[in-house]
Each structure stands twice: as structure tokens, then as C-alpha cells.
MARSE-326174 format. One line per field, with one value per atom (N, C-alpha, C, O, CB): residue number from 0; x, y, z; atom name; residue in one letter. Coordinates in steps of 0.1 Angstrom, whole numbers, plus 5000, padded with zeros to 4 digits. Each point is the difference from the previous one (the first is absolute). Last residue first. Glycine has a CB too. Example, Ala and Ser with C-alpha at 12.3 -4.5 7.8 and 13.67 -1.06 7.14 Angstrom:
<fibas>
pos (1;1;1;1;1;0;0;0;0;0)
u (5128;5009;4992;5005;5007;4991;4991;5009;5010;4971)
v (4978;5011;5011;5011;4983;4949;5012;5012;5000;4988)
w (5071;5000;5008;5001;4977;5021;5000;5000;5007;5005)
site (N;CA;C;O;CB;N;CA;C;O;CB)
code (s;s;s;s;s;a;a;a;a;a)
</fibas>
This chain:
<fibas>
pos (142;142;142;142;142;141;141;141;141;141;140;140;140;140;140;139;139;139;139;139;138;138;138;138;138;137;137;137;137;137;136;136;136;136;136;135;135;135;135;135;134;134;134;134;134;133;133;133;133;133;132;132;132;132;132;131;131;131;131;131;130;130;130;130;130;129;129;129;129;129;128;128;128;128;128;127;127;127;127;127;126;126;126;126;126;125;125;125;125;125;124;124;124;124;124;123;123;123;123;123;122;122;122;122;122;121;121;121;121;121;120;120;120;120;120;119;119;119;119;119;118;118;118;118;118;117;117;117;117;117;116;116;116;116;116;115;115;115;115;115;114;114;114;114;114;113;113;113;113;113;112;112;112;112;112;111;111;111;111;111;110;110;110;110;110;109;109;109;109;109;108;108;108;108;108;107;107;107;107;107;106;106;106;106;106;105;105;105;105;105;104;104;104;104;104;103;103;103;103;103;102;102;102;102;102;101;101;101;101;101;100;100;100;100;100;99;99;99;99;99;98;98;98;98;98;97;97;97;97;97;96;96;96;96;96;95;95;95;95;95;94;94;94;94;94;93;93;93;93;93;92;92;92;92;92;91;91;91;91;91;90;90;90;90;90;89;89;89;89;89;88;88;88;88;88;87;87;87;87;87;86;86;86;86;86;85;85;85;85;85;84;84;84;84;84;83;83;83;83;83;82;82;82;82;82;81;81;81;81;81;80;80;80;80;80;79;79;79;79;79;78;78;78;78;78;77;77;77;77;77;76;76;76;76;76;75;75;75;75;75;74;74;74;74;74;73;73;73;73;73;72;72;72;72;72;71;71;71;71;71;70;70;70;70;70;69;69;69;69;69;68;68;68;68;68;67;67;67;67;67;66;66;66;66;66;65;65;65;65;65;64;64;64;64;64;63;63;63;63;63;62;62;62;62;62;61;61;61;61;61;60;60;60;60;60;59;59;59;59;59;58;58;58;58;58;57;57;57;57;57;56;56;56;56;56;55;55;55;55;55;54;54;54;54;54;53;53;53;53;53;52;52;52;52;52;51;51;51;51;51;50;50;50;50;50;49;49;49;49;49;48;48;48;48;48;47;47;47;47;47;46;46;46;46;46;45;45;45;45;45;44;44;44;44;44;43;43;43;43;43;42;42;42;42;42;41;41;41;41;41;40;40;40;40;40;39;39;39;39;39;38;38;38;38;38;37;37;37;37;37;36;36;36;36;36;35;35;35;35;35;34;34;34;34;34;33;33;33;33;33;32;32;32;32;32;31;31;31;31;31;30;30;30;30;30;29;29;29;29;29;28;28;28;28;28;27;27;27;27;27;26;26;26;26;26;25;25;25;25;25;24;24;24;24;24;23;23;23;23;23;22;22;22;22;22;21;21;21;21;21;20;20;20;20;20;19;19;19;19;19;18;18;18;18;18;17;17;17;17;17;16;16;16;16;16;15;15;15;15;15;14;14;14;14;14;13;13;13;13;13;12;12;12;12;12;11;11;11;11;11;10;10;10;10;10;9;9;9;9;9;8;8;8;8;8;7;7;7;7;7;6;6;6;6;6;5;5;5;5;5;4;4;4;4;4;3;3;3;3;3;2;2;2;2;2;1;1;1;1;1;0;0;0;0;0)
u (6370;5016;4997;5010;5005;4952;4998;5016;5004;4961;5010;5012;5001;5002;5015;4936;5015;5007;4993;5003;4955;5008;5011;5005;4985;4968;5012;5006;5001;5000;4955;5004;5012;4999;4980;4997;5008;5002;5004;5008;4953;5005;5007;4996;4988;4992;5010;5006;5007;4996;4948;5013;5009;4993;4992;4967;5010;5015;5008;4976;4981;4996;5009;5002;4974;5026;4988;4997;4989;5019;5007;5003;4989;4988;5021;5019;4987;5001;5008;4986;5037;4998;4988;4996;5025;4990;4997;4999;4995;5014;5003;4989;4998;4988;5018;5032;4992;4983;4991;5031;5019;5000;4982;4989;5038;5007;4990;5001;5004;4978;5045;5004;4989;5004;5000;5010;4990;5004;5001;4979;5048;5000;4988;5000;5029;4971;5011;4992;4987;5025;4974;5016;5003;5010;4994;4949;5005;5019;5007;4964;5013;4990;5007;5008;4972;5035;5004;4988;4993;5032;4994;4991;5005;5007;4971;5040;5002;4988;4996;5034;4986;4990;5003;5001;4977;5062;4991;4990;5004;5011;5032;4991;4989;4998;5009;5036;4995;4992;5002;5015;4997;5008;4997;5004;4991;4986;5014;5009;5012;4980;4961;5007;5011;5008;4977;4980;5009;5007;5005;4995;4950;5011;5009;4995;4993;4979;5000;5013;5009;4977;4973;5013;5006;4995;5003;4955;5010;5015;5009;4974;4981;5001;5011;5007;4985;5019;4991;5000;5009;4997;5015;4996;4990;4992;5008;5008;5010;5006;5012;4974;4995;4995;5013;5012;4973;4999;5012;4997;4997;5019;4953;5006;5008;5000;4998;4997;4998;5004;5010;4995;4996;5003;5001;5004;5010;4968;5003;5004;4995;4984;5006;5000;5010;5009;4987;4976;5009;4998;4989;5013;4983;5000;5011;5011;4978;4981;5015;4996;4989;5032;4945;5007;5010;4998;5000;4984;4989;5005;4990;4990;5051;4989;4991;4998;5004;5020;5009;4993;5000;5025;4950;5000;5006;4994;5008;5002;4987;5000;4996;4989;5054;5001;4986;5000;5017;4983;5008;5001;4996;5017;4947;5009;5011;4993;4988;4982;5002;5014;5007;4983;4995;5000;5002;5004;4980;4995;5012;4995;4989;5015;4987;4995;5008;5006;4973;5028;4999;4991;4995;5030;4991;4993;5003;5004;4977;5056;4987;4992;5007;5002;5030;4994;4990;4990;5019;5038;4986;4996;5007;4994;5041;4997;4984;4994;5029;5025;4988;4995;5009;4991;5045;4990;4987;4992;5022;5041;4985;4993;5002;4999;5055;4988;4986;4996;5022;5017;5004;4998;5005;4999;4984;4993;5003;4994;5003;5020;5002;4997;5004;5011;4982;5011;5001;5006;5002;4947;5013;5009;5000;4994;4951;5014;5008;4995;5005;4945;5011;5011;5000;4988;4973;5011;5003;5002;5007;4944;5009;5007;4994;4989;4990;5005;5007;5005;4996;4951;5016;5007;4995;5001;4955;5007;5012;5006;4982;4978;4994;5008;4996;4979;5037;4999;4993;5003;4991;5028;4991;5000;5005;4983;5053;4990;4991;5004;5011;5012;5000;4988;4990;5017;5030;4984;5000;5006;4982;5054;4995;4985;4999;5026;5020;4989;4993;5002;5000;5043;4998;4984;4999;5023;4994;4999;4999;4996;4995;5036;4986;5002;5010;4980;5030;5001;4985;4989;5031;5002;4998;4999;5004;5001;4998;5006;4993;4993;5025;4960;5005;5008;5000;4981;4987;5010;5008;5005;4999;4957;5000;5009;4997;4978;5017;5003;5000;5004;5006;4984;4987;5002;4990;5003;5032;5003;4987;4992;5032;4985;4994;5001;4994;5013;5010;4987;4993;4988;5019;5032;4998;4987;4991;5028;5003;4989;5000;4996;4984;5039;5006;4995;5007;4997;4978;5010;5007;5003;5007;4952;5013;5011;5011;4983;4955;5007;5014;5007;4976;4978;5002;5010;5000;4994;4986;4992;5005;4993;4992;5042;4998;4990;5003;4999;5011;5011;4994;5002;5016;4955;5002;5010;4998;4995;5003;4983;5001;4994;4985;5055;5004;4984;4998;5022;4979;5013;5001;5001;5016;4950;4996;5013;5000;4984;5027;4990;4996;5002;4992;5034;5006;4993;5003;5010;4964;5007;5010;5002;4995;4981;4992;5006;4997;4986;5044;4992;4992;5000;5002;5012;5013;4990;4994;5036;4946;5000;5009;4997;4994;5005;4992;4997;4991;5001;5040;5004;4989;5002;5014;4976;5011;5003;5003;5005;4966;4992;5011;4997;4983;5038;4990;4994;4999;4998;5022;5014;4990;5000;5020)
v (0469;5002;4999;5001;4984;5020;4994;5009;5011;4988;4986;5008;4991;4988;5022;4988;4991;5012;5008;4963;5014;5012;4996;4992;5020;4956;5001;5012;5002;4977;4988;5013;5003;4997;5009;4948;5002;5018;5002;4969;4984;5013;5006;5001;5002;4949;5007;5012;5001;4980;4987;5010;5004;5005;5004;4970;4992;5007;4996;4988;5036;4996;4988;4992;5016;5025;4991;4992;4994;5003;5055;4989;4986;5000;5021;5023;4991;4989;4991;5013;5046;4984;4993;5001;5002;5048;4985;4987;4991;5019;5025;5010;4988;4998;5034;4960;4998;5000;4994;5014;4990;5004;4999;5000;5014;4953;5010;5006;4995;4990;4976;5006;5017;5010;4958;5007;4999;5013;5012;4976;4975;5011;5001;4994;5007;4959;5006;5010;5000;4979;4993;4999;5008;5006;4977;5015;4986;4997;4991;5001;5054;4993;4985;4996;5023;5034;4987;4995;5005;4991;5058;4989;4985;4999;5021;5035;4991;4989;5001;5004;5048;4987;4990;5003;5013;5017;4999;4991;4992;5013;5027;4985;5006;5011;4980;5035;4991;4988;4989;5020;5035;4984;4989;4989;5013;5042;5002;4988;4998;5023;4977;5000;5004;4996;5008;4971;5006;5005;4990;4997;4991;4998;5016;5010;4971;5004;5005;4995;4996;5026;4963;5000;5005;4994;4989;5013;5013;4995;5006;5003;4960;5000;5010;4998;4979;5023;4989;5001;5002;4983;5050;4997;4985;4997;5033;4987;5010;4994;4999;5020;4961;4999;5008;4999;4975;5037;4992;5000;5010;4995;5017;4987;4993;4988;5019;5040;4995;4986;4995;5027;4983;5014;4992;4988;5031;4962;4996;5019;5010;4962;4999;5012;4996;4991;5027;4955;5001;5013;5005;4970;4989;5011;5006;5001;4998;4949;5015;5011;5003;4990;4978;4990;5011;5005;4971;5037;4998;4991;4996;5008;5005;5013;4999;5008;5000;4957;5003;5016;5004;4983;4990;4992;5009;5006;4971;5043;5004;4991;5005;5002;4984;5015;5001;5002;5010;4951;4997;5014;5002;4978;5001;5010;5000;5003;5009;4945;5015;5006;4993;4995;4971;5010;5015;5011;4972;4974;4997;5012;5001;4971;5036;4993;5000;5010;4994;4999;5007;4987;4989;5029;4994;4993;5010;5012;4975;5013;5007;4989;4992;5038;4971;4995;5002;4999;4992;5034;5003;4985;4999;5036;4993;4989;4999;5004;4986;5044;4997;4986;4994;5032;4995;5008;4996;5006;5007;4968;4999;5010;5005;4975;5011;5008;5001;5007;5009;4960;5004;5001;4996;5008;4993;4990;4998;4992;4998;5037;4987;4991;4988;5017;5044;4996;4979;4992;5036;4992;5007;4992;4989;5030;4970;4997;5009;5007;4972;5004;5011;4999;4999;5010;4957;4999;5012;5002;4974;4993;5013;5006;5004;5003;4947;5009;5007;4999;4987;4993;5003;5006;5008;4996;4964;5011;5003;4992;5004;4970;5015;5010;5012;4980;4962;5002;5018;5008;4959;5018;4995;5006;5011;4986;4996;5009;4994;4989;5024;4973;4995;5012;5004;4965;5046;4995;4999;5008;5002;4985;5008;4997;4991;5016;4982;4997;5010;5012;4977;5017;4987;4994;4991;5003;5047;4990;4988;4990;5023;5034;4994;4984;4995;5018;5042;4982;4997;5004;4996;5049;4988;4988;4991;5020;5038;4990;4987;4994;5016;5037;4993;4992;5001;5000;5048;4987;4993;5005;5009;5027;4992;4989;4997;5011;5047;4989;4990;5004;5007;5034;4994;4988;4993;5025;5023;4989;4993;4999;4998;5043;5004;4987;5000;5026;4972;5003;5006;5002;5002;4962;5011;5004;4991;5003;4978;4996;5016;5009;4967;5014;4994;5002;4999;4985;5036;5010;4988;5003;5016;4970;4998;5007;5000;4977;5038;4995;4997;5007;5001;4989;5009;4997;4988;5025;4964;5003;5008;5001;4996;4998;4985;5000;4994;4998;5049;4994;4987;4997;5014;5011;5007;4994;5000;5018;4966;4993;5007;4996;5002;5015;4987;4995;4993;5003;5048;4996;4987;4997;5017;4994;5005;4995;4993;5028;4968;4994;5004;4993;5004;5029;4992;4989;4997;5009;5031;5003;4990;5000;5021;4973;5000;5004;4995;5010;4992;4989;4999;4991;5006;5044;4994;4983;4996;5022;5006;5005;4997;4998;5016;4973;4995;5007;4995;4995;5020;4989;4993;4991;5009;5043;5000;4985;4998;5022;4987;5003;5001;4995;5016;4978;4991;5000;4990;5008;5038;4990;4989;4998;5003)
w (5445;5001;4981;4993;5037;5016;4984;4995;5003;4991;5059;4987;4988;4997;5021;5011;5000;4994;4995;5001;5026;4999;4998;5007;5006;4979;5004;4997;4988;5011;4999;4997;5006;5012;4985;4988;5009;4996;4989;5013;4993;4994;5008;5011;4977;4998;5006;4997;4990;5015;4976;5000;5014;5009;4972;5008;5002;5003;5008;4978;4979;5015;5003;4991;5007;4963;4996;5014;5000;4973;5008;5010;4998;4998;5019;4951;5006;5010;5000;4979;5009;5001;5004;5011;4995;4983;4990;5004;4994;4992;5041;4998;4987;4998;5012;5010;5009;4998;5006;5005;4951;5010;5007;4993;4998;4981;4997;5018;5010;4965;5017;4986;5001;4994;4989;5064;4988;4988;5000;5019;5019;4995;4985;4990;5023;5027;4986;4997;4999;4989;5049;4997;4994;5004;4996;5002;5003;4999;4996;4992;5000;5003;4998;4991;5002;5021;4993;5003;5009;4992;5001;5004;4990;4990;5016;5012;4990;5005;5012;4982;5019;5002;4986;4989;5026;5003;4991;5007;5008;4971;5026;5008;4992;4996;5034;4969;4990;5001;4994;4999;5036;5002;4986;5000;5032;4967;5001;5003;4995;5013;4987;4986;5004;4992;4992;5043;5003;4986;4994;5031;4995;4993;5004;5006;4973;5057;4985;4996;5007;4995;5032;5000;4986;4990;5029;5000;5005;4998;5007;5011;4967;5012;5010;5010;4981;4960;5008;5014;5008;4975;4970;5015;5001;4991;5015;4949;5010;5014;5004;4987;4955;5016;5004;4996;5009;4949;5010;5011;5006;4985;4975;4998;5006;4999;4988;5016;4984;5002;4995;4991;5064;4989;4989;5001;5012;5035;4987;4992;5003;4999;5051;4992;4988;5002;5019;5018;4991;4994;4999;4999;5044;4996;4990;5005;5015;4980;5009;4999;4994;4998;4990;5007;5009;5011;4970;4979;5011;5011;5007;4977;4980;5009;5007;5009;4979;4986;5011;5009;5012;4970;4983;5013;5009;5009;4983;4965;5009;5010;5011;4972;4992;5006;5007;5012;4969;4997;5011;5006;5012;4978;4979;4998;5011;5010;4979;4994;5012;4993;4992;5038;4954;4991;5009;4995;4988;5039;4988;4991;4995;5005;5052;4989;4986;4996;5017;5045;4988;4992;5003;4999;5050;4991;4988;5000;5015;5020;5000;4988;4993;5015;5033;4992;4995;5007;5001;5013;5000;4989;4990;5015;5022;4995;5000;5010;4997;5006;5000;4991;4993;5012;5007;5003;5000;5008;4986;5011;4997;5004;5011;4992;4982;5011;4996;4991;5015;4971;5008;5011;5010;4978;4964;5009;5014;5007;4974;4983;4995;5008;5000;4990;5022;4996;4999;5006;5006;5004;4995;5001;5006;5000;4990;5007;4998;4991;5006;4998;5003;5003;5012;4991;4975;5010;4998;4988;5013;4986;4995;5013;5011;4967;4998;5013;4993;4989;5031;4964;4998;5011;5007;4972;5003;5007;4998;4993;5020;4970;4997;5008;5002;4994;5007;4985;4998;4991;5004;5052;4994;4987;4998;5023;5013;4991;4994;4995;5000;5053;4987;4995;5007;4997;5033;4997;4989;4992;5023;5010;4996;4992;4992;5011;5032;5001;4989;5004;5021;4991;4993;4995;4992;5022;5010;5009;4993;5006;5009;4971;5002;5008;5004;4971;5024;5006;4997;5005;5021;4962;4995;5002;4992;5000;5034;4992;4995;5008;5004;4990;5010;4992;4988;5029;4986;4991;5009;5010;4969;5014;5009;4988;4989;5029;4980;4996;5010;5011;4973;5018;4995;4997;4999;4992;5041;4991;4999;5010;4997;5019;4987;4995;4989;5008;5042;5003;4985;5000;5029;4991;4993;4998;4998;4992;5053;4986;4993;5007;5006;5030;4993;4983;4989;5035;5018;4991;4987;4989;5038;5003;5008;4993;5004;5004;5003;4992;5003;5007;4981;5047;4991;4988;5000;5018;5024;4990;4989;4991;5024;5023;4996;4986;4990;5039;4994;4993;4994;4988;5027;5013;4989;4989;4988;5027;5031;4990;4988;4990;5029;5011;4998;4989;4990;5038;4995;4985;4993;4988;5025;5025;4988;4988;4990;5024;5032;4994;4987;4991;5029;5003;4996;4990;4988;5033;5003;4989;4992;4988;5023;5032;4988;4986;4989;5029;5025;4994;4989;4992;5027;4996;4993;4999;4989;5025;5010;4987;4992;4988;5018;5041;4988;4987;4992;5024;5015;4995;4993;4991;5027;5000;4991;4993;4988;5027;5020;4992;4988;4989;5028;5026;4992;4990;4993;5021;5008;4996;4991;4988;5040)
site (N;CA;C;O;CB;N;CA;C;O;CB;N;CA;C;O;CB;N;CA;C;O;CB;N;CA;C;O;CB;N;CA;C;O;CB;N;CA;C;O;CB;N;CA;C;O;CB;N;CA;C;O;CB;N;CA;C;O;CB;N;CA;C;O;CB;N;CA;C;O;CB;N;CA;C;O;CB;N;CA;C;O;CB;N;CA;C;O;CB;N;CA;C;O;CB;N;CA;C;O;CB;N;CA;C;O;CB;N;CA;C;O;CB;N;CA;C;O;CB;N;CA;C;O;CB;N;CA;C;O;CB;N;CA;C;O;CB;N;CA;C;O;CB;N;CA;C;O;CB;N;CA;C;O;CB;N;CA;C;O;CB;N;CA;C;O;CB;N;CA;C;O;CB;N;CA;C;O;CB;N;CA;C;O;CB;N;CA;C;O;CB;N;CA;C;O;CB;N;CA;C;O;CB;N;CA;C;O;CB;N;CA;C;O;CB;N;CA;C;O;CB;N;CA;C;O;CB;N;CA;C;O;CB;N;CA;C;O;CB;N;CA;C;O;CB;N;CA;C;O;CB;N;CA;C;O;CB;N;CA;C;O;CB;N;CA;C;O;CB;N;CA;C;O;CB;N;CA;C;O;CB;N;CA;C;O;CB;N;CA;C;O;CB;N;CA;C;O;CB;N;CA;C;O;CB;N;CA;C;O;CB;N;CA;C;O;CB;N;CA;C;O;CB;N;CA;C;O;CB;N;CA;C;O;CB;N;CA;C;O;CB;N;CA;C;O;CB;N;CA;C;O;CB;N;CA;C;O;CB;N;CA;C;O;CB;N;CA;C;O;CB;N;CA;C;O;CB;N;CA;C;O;CB;N;CA;C;O;CB;N;CA;C;O;CB;N;CA;C;O;CB;N;CA;C;O;CB;N;CA;C;O;CB;N;CA;C;O;CB;N;CA;C;O;CB;N;CA;C;O;CB;N;CA;C;O;CB;N;CA;C;O;CB;N;CA;C;O;CB;N;CA;C;O;CB;N;CA;C;O;CB;N;CA;C;O;CB;N;CA;C;O;CB;N;CA;C;O;CB;N;CA;C;O;CB;N;CA;C;O;CB;N;CA;C;O;CB;N;CA;C;O;CB;N;CA;C;O;CB;N;CA;C;O;CB;N;CA;C;O;CB;N;CA;C;O;CB;N;CA;C;O;CB;N;CA;C;O;CB;N;CA;C;O;CB;N;CA;C;O;CB;N;CA;C;O;CB;N;CA;C;O;CB;N;CA;C;O;CB;N;CA;C;O;CB;N;CA;C;O;CB;N;CA;C;O;CB;N;CA;C;O;CB;N;CA;C;O;CB;N;CA;C;O;CB;N;CA;C;O;CB;N;CA;C;O;CB;N;CA;C;O;CB;N;CA;C;O;CB;N;CA;C;O;CB;N;CA;C;O;CB;N;CA;C;O;CB;N;CA;C;O;CB;N;CA;C;O;CB;N;CA;C;O;CB;N;CA;C;O;CB;N;CA;C;O;CB;N;CA;C;O;CB;N;CA;C;O;CB;N;CA;C;O;CB;N;CA;C;O;CB;N;CA;C;O;CB;N;CA;C;O;CB;N;CA;C;O;CB;N;CA;C;O;CB;N;CA;C;O;CB;N;CA;C;O;CB;N;CA;C;O;CB;N;CA;C;O;CB;N;CA;C;O;CB;N;CA;C;O;CB;N;CA;C;O;CB;N;CA;C;O;CB;N;CA;C;O;CB;N;CA;C;O;CB;N;CA;C;O;CB;N;CA;C;O;CB;N;CA;C;O;CB;N;CA;C;O;CB;N;CA;C;O;CB;N;CA;C;O;CB;N;CA;C;O;CB;N;CA;C;O;CB;N;CA;C;O;CB;N;CA;C;O;CB;N;CA;C;O;CB;N;CA;C;O;CB)
code (x;x;x;x;x;x;x;x;x;x;x;x;x;x;x;x;x;x;x;x;x;x;x;x;x;x;x;x;x;x;x;x;x;x;x;x;x;x;x;x;x;x;x;x;x;x;x;x;x;x;x;x;x;x;x;x;x;x;x;x;x;x;x;x;x;x;x;x;x;x;x;x;x;x;x;x;x;x;x;x;x;x;x;x;x;x;x;x;x;x;x;x;x;x;x;x;x;x;x;x;x;x;x;x;x;x;x;x;x;x;x;x;x;x;x;x;x;x;x;x;x;x;x;x;x;x;x;x;x;x;x;x;x;x;x;x;x;x;x;x;x;x;x;x;x;x;x;x;x;x;x;x;x;x;x;x;x;x;x;x;x;x;x;x;x;x;x;x;x;x;x;x;x;x;x;x;x;x;x;x;x;x;x;x;x;x;x;x;x;x;x;x;x;x;x;x;x;x;x;x;x;x;x;x;x;x;x;x;x;x;x;x;x;x;x;x;x;x;x;x;x;x;x;x;x;x;x;x;x;x;x;x;x;x;x;x;x;x;x;x;x;x;x;x;x;x;x;x;x;x;x;x;x;x;x;x;x;x;x;x;x;x;x;x;x;x;x;x;x;x;x;x;x;x;x;x;x;x;x;x;x;x;x;x;x;x;x;x;x;x;x;x;x;x;x;x;x;x;x;x;x;x;x;x;x;x;x;x;x;x;x;x;x;x;x;x;x;x;x;x;x;x;x;x;x;x;x;x;x;x;x;x;x;x;x;x;x;x;x;x;x;x;x;x;x;x;x;x;x;x;x;x;x;x;x;x;x;x;x;x;x;x;x;x;x;x;x;x;x;x;x;x;x;x;x;x;x;x;x;x;x;x;x;x;x;x;x;x;x;x;x;x;x;x;x;x;x;x;x;x;x;x;x;x;x;x;x;x;x;x;x;x;x;x;x;x;x;x;x;x;x;x;x;x;x;x;x;x;x;x;x;x;x;x;x;x;x;x;x;x;x;x;x;x;x;x;x;x;x;x;x;x;x;x;x;x;x;x;x;x;x;x;x;x;x;x;x;x;x;x;x;x;x;x;x;x;x;x;x;x;x;x;x;x;x;x;x;x;x;x;x;x;x;x;x;x;x;x;x;x;x;x;x;x;x;x;x;x;x;x;x;x;x;x;x;x;x;x;x;x;x;x;x;x;x;x;x;x;x;x;x;x;x;x;x;x;x;x;x;x;x;x;x;x;x;x;x;x;x;x;x;x;x;x;x;x;x;x;x;x;x;x;x;x;x;x;x;x;x;x;x;x;x;x;x;x;x;x;x;x;x;x;x;x;x;x;x;x;x;x;x;x;x;x;x;x;x;x;x;x;x;x;x;x;x;x;x;x;x;x;x;x;x;x;x;x;x;x;x;x;x;x;x;x;x;x;x;x;x;x;x;x;x;x;x;x;x;x;x;x;x;x;x;x;x;x;x;x;x;x;x;x;x;x;x;x;x;x;x;x;x;x;x;x;x;x;x;x;x;x;x;x;x;x;x;x;x;x;x;x;x;x;x;x;x;x;x;x;x;x;x;x;x;x;x;x;x;x;x;x;x;x;x;x;x;x;x;x;x;x;x;x;x;x;x)
</fibas>
């Protein structure tokens, strides 16, 4: 009987340790995307003249994906800077995925970008940076 209790005790402890160290099952093992609700602390770091802030969001900024402050030289192309700072996929010059968050043709969601709050008239592969810009790439529905 004593041997049986020891065995059960060891099994119980092993089970608890494995359960505590294992995957809790709430996470999608195939998910490569880290997305959270956009909650700004209200404190934004001031940009130097040779820096740009690139923020990646979804649905008009309702979901925050990532943000980087990147040093640039005047005339650097936005798409090149974006590719250096983030994981980016493109197809025929169109951005299809940033940080593994992909566009969705079926839902009509595509990547749009804004410079200092204004939509740019040229693609990211043609936009020349000056420094000091606030750039937002947002995955949003196009109507």
C-alpha cells in the first residue's frame, strides 16, 4: 500500500509539473501574428531629424501590431526602410503582408499607408523620406 501511495504521489507531481510547463491550449500553435488592442500611453518619443516612426496597425488603428523608430537618410525609399525594419512580403510592388499580417482580397482588406496623417499619392516603393515623418501602415477595408 505504501509503495502504491508513493507511485501515485510521484505521478501526481509529474502531472502537475508537466501541466504547468506545457502549452495551455489557448494559443493557436500555427499563429505567427502578435496583435493587441491599441492602447497609447500618450507619451510618444520625440523624433530626431534623421528618424521616422513606422507604426503597423489594423482596422484604422483599432489593433496595434508593431512600431519602430528607424534612422534614415534624406531620399531613402520608404519600402526599403520598411523591409529593413519589419518582416514584409510583396507581390508586384504591392505590400501583401507586414509582420505576418496579410491582406485579405476576399474581405477587401489591403495595406494602406499615411505620412503625417495624410494618405500618400505614391506607392511605398516610390516615396522618398525626409526624416521626422510619422508613418502608419494600416490594414483596412477598401470600399
